[in-house]
N, C-alpha and C positions, 0 to 999 in steps of 0.2 A: 359624110354620109348617115342617115338621119338612124336610131337606132331606135329599136322600140320592146321591149321587156317586157314578156307575157312567165309568170309567176306564179311555182307552185308551190311547193310545201317545204318548212321545217322539221327537218332529220336530225338525231342523233346529235340538238347543237346546233346546229351548222343551219348557216340558209341554206336552200337553192335556187337555183335561177333557170326558167326555162327560156330563151332569148331568140329573137323569129328573124332576128334580123343577124350576122355575123357580116362584121368588115370586110370586103372581098381581098382573098390571099395575094391576088394579081396585083391590088395598091402594097400589101403589106411584102414586094415576095425580097426576100434578102434580108428582114426583118425581123420577122415572126417564122421560126425554124418549126417544121409541123414531123418532123422526122426527130423524135428525140434522140442521139446516143450517147447512153446513160454514163461509159464509159469512158465517154469524151467530155462531159462536164464535170466529171470525178474526176478525171487529171487534171483537170484545169484548175476549176474550187474547191477538189475534197478538202485542202487543209483548210481554206475560211469556213465554208460548212463546218467543217467539224469544231472550228477556234468560235464563233456564230454558237454553233451546239451548248456549247457548254452552260450558254445565256438563258435555254429554253427550255424552261417547268412543263412536266405533265400536272395536268388537273381531274383530279373528280370529286365530283358532290354528289350530297346526299340531301335528299327532300323524299316529306312526304308525298303519301298517293293519298292519304283520303280513309284509306281502306286499315283499319285496324292491326298493323305488325308488316304491314306492307311500304317497304322502303325503291323507292324513285333513285333508280344510282345515273350518273352520263357521267362522258369525261370531254376534258378538252385541254387547249396548252394555252400560255401566258408566257412572258420573260422577265427577266427580272433589269430591273430600270435605273437599282441602284445600289453603293452596299448596305444601305439601311434595310433591305431584305423587301423594300415593296416592287410589287410582281402589275404587269400591267394582262390584262386579258380581254376580252369581249365580254358584254356583260347579261350578254344574252347565256351567254358561259356558266355565269353563277345567280343568272336567277331563281327568287324566291328557295336558294340550297339553303338550307340549315347544316353543314354540315361540312366546308370545303381540306379535301387534303392534296401536298403540293409534291410531290413528287422530284428532285434537284437531279442536275447531271451526274450526280456524284451517286444518286440514292438514297441520297440522307432523303428523310420523307418529315415532313411537317401542318401541321394544324392551321388555314391561315385565318385571318378575318378581314373580312369587306371595308376600306377606307372607306369608298365611295366606289357607286355607282349612278349610270347615268343611260338610264336606258333610251333617250333619245338620239342618243351620239352613238348607243353601243359599244360607253366605252366602259370599263371600273379596276381600281385597283386595289389592289389586297398587301397585307402585308405578316411576312413571317419572320420569327428570333430565328437570325440563322448568321454564324460568321463564316469569315471566306467564302464572299462570293461570287460569281463572273460577271457586275452587269455587262449586256449590251454598249455598245458604242453607237450614241443619236451620230446620223449624217451630217458632216457638219456643211453642205449644201447638200439642199435638196430639191436643184435642180435637177428631173426625171425628161427620159424624153425617152418615144418609142423603140424598141430595137437595146435597149440596154437589160442585160443580166442580170438576173433574181432569183433569191435562195429562198426558197420556203421552209419555214419550221414549224414542227409540232408533232401533234400526237395524234394523228391518226387513225379510228376505231379501236383507240388507244392502246395500240403497238407501242407505244413511248413510254409507257408507263414505268418502263425499267432502269426508267431514269435518259434514257441512250432517243432522242427525238431525230424526226426522221426528213430526212431532207430532198424536197425536191425542183431542179432546176429548170428552167425557163425565162423566157423575155416580156419586158412591159409592152404589152400589144395597145393599152389603149392609157390615158389618162383622164379624169376627170367626169369621171361615168358613175353618174346616179341608177340608182330603183326605185323602183314604184315604192311610193309610201303606201300602198297595201302590202308590202312584202311580211311587215307585221306588225301588222293596226292594231293588234291590241294590247300592244304595249309603247305604240307611236314610233314606231322606228324611224332612220328619216336615214337617208346614204348621199350624200350625194359628192363626194370628193373622193373616189376611190379609183384605184389602181389598177386596172385589169392587164392581167397575165397567162402566160399558155405555164407558166407550174402547176401541176397539178395538186389539187388538193382533195382533201375526204373530211368526211364528218370524223369532228374533234381536231382540225388541225386547228380552229376558230379562236383566235385571240395568243396566237402563235407569232411568230415575228417575221415580217419580210427583210431581206435583207441587200444589200448592195455586193457586186463585185468586189468591193475593199470590206467585207462581213461587216459593215454600218447598216441598220437601224430603219429604214422607210416606214416601213408598215406593221398594220392589225390584219391580218388575214382574217377575214372574216362571213366568205360566201365562197360557193363554189356556184356555175352554170357551164350550162350544157347548151351548144349548139345544135336547132332543133331539125337544121338541111345535114351539117355535116359530122355532128355529132363530136366536131371535138368542144373537148370541155376548157374552161377557161375560173382563173380565179381570183379573186374582187376582194383588194385588199386597204382599210382604212389608210387615207395618203396620212404620214407624220408629220403633220407642217408645225408651224409656226402657233398656228390658231389649236388643232388638236393639242401642242405640250403643255399650251397654257392652260387647257380644259382637264390637262393630267396633273398638271401644278395642283390646281384645285382641288381634283379630288382625293390625290397628295392627303391633302390638308384632311378633307371632311368636310370640305366645303361641301353646297348643295348646287350640283347648275341648273340656272333656271331660266329656259327660252321662252320668249317673246309668242303674243296668239293676237293674231289680231280679229279672227270670226271672221272669214268670211267660206264660202264652196268655192273654186276657180273650175271649168272648164278644164278639161284636158287641151283642147289649144282652142286659138275663134275663128270661131265656120266663117258660111262664105254669110251665113244670111246674117251675120251682126256684122262682119265688113261690107254689104252691104248697107246695114241699117244706119251704120255711121258713116259711109263714107267712106270707111278705111283705103291706103292703099296699098298694104303691107296684113298680111293674117297677123302681126304678130302682138304681144301686151296678154294682161292675164287675164280672163273670162270669171266674171263674175258669178255663179248661177243661182247662188242664194247668200242671204244675210242673218249669220243665228242669231238671238234675238238676246237683249245685255250683254254682248258681246265690243271691244272696241269702236267694229265696223257699223256694228249697230248705231251705235252714242256718234260716228263721225258723219251718217248718213250715208250712208253706203248705199246702195241699193241692185238688187238683179239687173242685172245686161249691162252696170257698168265695166269697161275696160280699162284697166291700171295700163298708163305708160311709164310712170317711172313712178320711183320709191325715194326716196332723200333726194331726187337729182339725176340719182341711176338707170339706166334705162330700161328699164323691163319688156323681152324680148318672148319672155314664157311664163308657162305658170313657176319650171319650176327656180326660174330668176327672184321672183317673188317667196316663195319659199327659205330657199338658200338664203336669202338675207334676211328674212325676218327671224331666222331660225339663230344666229347670231347677233338679235339683240335682245337686249335683255326688257324680264317687265318694266314698266315704267318708264322708259323712251316714246319718247311722243317722233313717230315716223308721218313725213311728208309724202302724200300717194295724190299724184296727178293722175288727169281722170277723162275717158270722151264716157257723154253721158249721152242718149234723146228726148231733150225738151221740145214737145209741141211740137215733133215733125223734124226737128233741126240736131245736127250736132253741137255737142256744146263740150269746151274745158273746162272741168273744176278741180281743183285744189280743195285735198279736206287733211285733216292734223286727225290723229288718234295715236292712244296713251294706250301702249299696250298691256297686257295683262300677263301674267305666268301659264302657263301651257301645261296644266295640267291631266293625268290619262282620265283621272275621274268625273273631269266636266265636259269631256270631250263624251266620253261616252253615252254623258247624261244628254249632252247638244244633241250626239247621232237617236238617241228615242226622241227625242223627244222632235226631232224630225221626222219620225217615220210614222209618229202617230197621224190620226185621221185626221183630217178639219176639215170646217163647215166654214162658209163665209155667211156674213149677214149681215143688210146696214151698211158695207166698206169696209168689215172685219173679219179676217182670217182667225180662227176661234181650233184653240186644242184646249185637249187634256188638261188638266197640273196634275205632272205628273210629284213623283216622293222628290226627285233634283230638287227640280225645278222648287219647292214648296223650301228645302232646307237651303237653296242654293236665294230664297229670299229672306232668309231667316221665318218662315209663317210655321203657322203650328203647323203638325204632322197632320189632323183631322181640319185645317181649312177648306171648306170648300167655294165650289167655285170652278170657273173655266177662265185658262189665261188668254186674252185675247194676245198673237202672237204680229203679226199686224194691222195697221192701221190703213189706206187708203184715203188720201190728201183731195182735200175739198169731198169727200163721203161724209152722208147725216150721223156718221158713226164720227168721225174729225172733230166736226161741229156741236156735238154733244158734249165734246171736250176728251171722247177717250182716248188713250193713248195707249200700243206697244207696252207688255207687260202690266196693264190695270187688270183685278180680276173680276165678272161680272159673279156676281152671285147672285141678282132677281132680276127676273124679268115680269115689271108693274107688282102683281101681288108673289107673285109662283115662284121660290123658292125655284134656283137651280146650283145644282150637285155634277152634275156629268153633264160629257157633251149631248147625250143622250136628252137628258132634260131640258134643254136649251133650246134646240131640232124640233123638238116635237112643240112647245111652247111657245115660238119664234115663228112655225107655219099658220099662228094665227093671229097675226098684225104683215101688214100692208104696210102702213109706214111706219116711222120704227118708231115702237113705246119707252116710255119711259127706264132705266137699270138703272140698278143698284151696282155701284163699280167701287171697287176698295184703289183705291189707287197705288201706285206703287215708285219711289221712285228712284232713276237711277241705279244712283250709289243703291241702293240695298237689291239690286241684282248679281 
């Protein structure tokens, strides 16, 4: 069944999700227990939960508020991964924290330092100097299925800060769940392989352990959602598969996790107009709505309207398929994209190669700011203001004047003049151009394209 997410806000360090469509209970009859009998669960799995809870920790963080003398405190959860004192949690639990305090199950408390963090994956590894720790056992077999019993352990609402983790019981509802990339877009978080359970979780449970009925850890509690129509609550946990454990291992050593970036904006889905335009038999693929200037996609020749059907030989059925694949590729990796494009009114199959760059939040903010800027069209050029971020990106002087050539239409007057995307127009004839408004005022006096003074920039300068 198709499921579409509508997402709300972030509260107390835990992401909240509001789902517009919920799996039919008739389909899951006999799999999902809608009315929980807490006594039954504890009778069956209480000892397992108690043993696993010895590895679960409460995390309290402090960060500056920007106001003198005012400190913001948050609570979250984590779990001990090894006897050396490494603790796994969500990155959003310790995001911007200036002080981190960890309380163990036996009530010992330690100051923790961050060994590594990755906002994109929402994973962080902490380190405490402690002895006699009881790490959680990693699941020997990560094969999971809807209906499997799970136990969510954590520090909801700070109630586990006395060292006694709170346990809730339930079953797996769905696997391979994805949450909107806009859920925490400020930190560029992306969730694409989550375990959805009906074990109740609350703010503060983030970073805690999701364990199976043997007490082995299978996930990191990360988010909670509520069904709009039913009011049913669901927990979402990052699945601890081989890929995630490898990332945790890298973070444990202090390594940075870098994610590849292509530089396209994609539609939610391929629409019927695109299907008709390209003569597609099905509404599948990733539809490019815009290509960001100076990105691997722009350098590879991708254009708005392209529909990407394969990446490195793998079929792309949706936007999420492409995003999930690229998210696991390192910077400098060359990927092959097979796509469909309309050319001269006909469908054309095109293959391009793009060398990915590192995905960095500051650059994403810069591209987003630039894309939102007003633009004007003249002689086949799209021109935008030259932002401070773009100047820094192109290694220009902060006082560089001119307007940015954002795109150039093929076989246009500007293209024949030799203007390329990324160039900077500094004069029209004898008139200096500083801002977009200057260009518009001067350009209206010319019907034919006048002489332009252009500061050319090479692609590698972007």
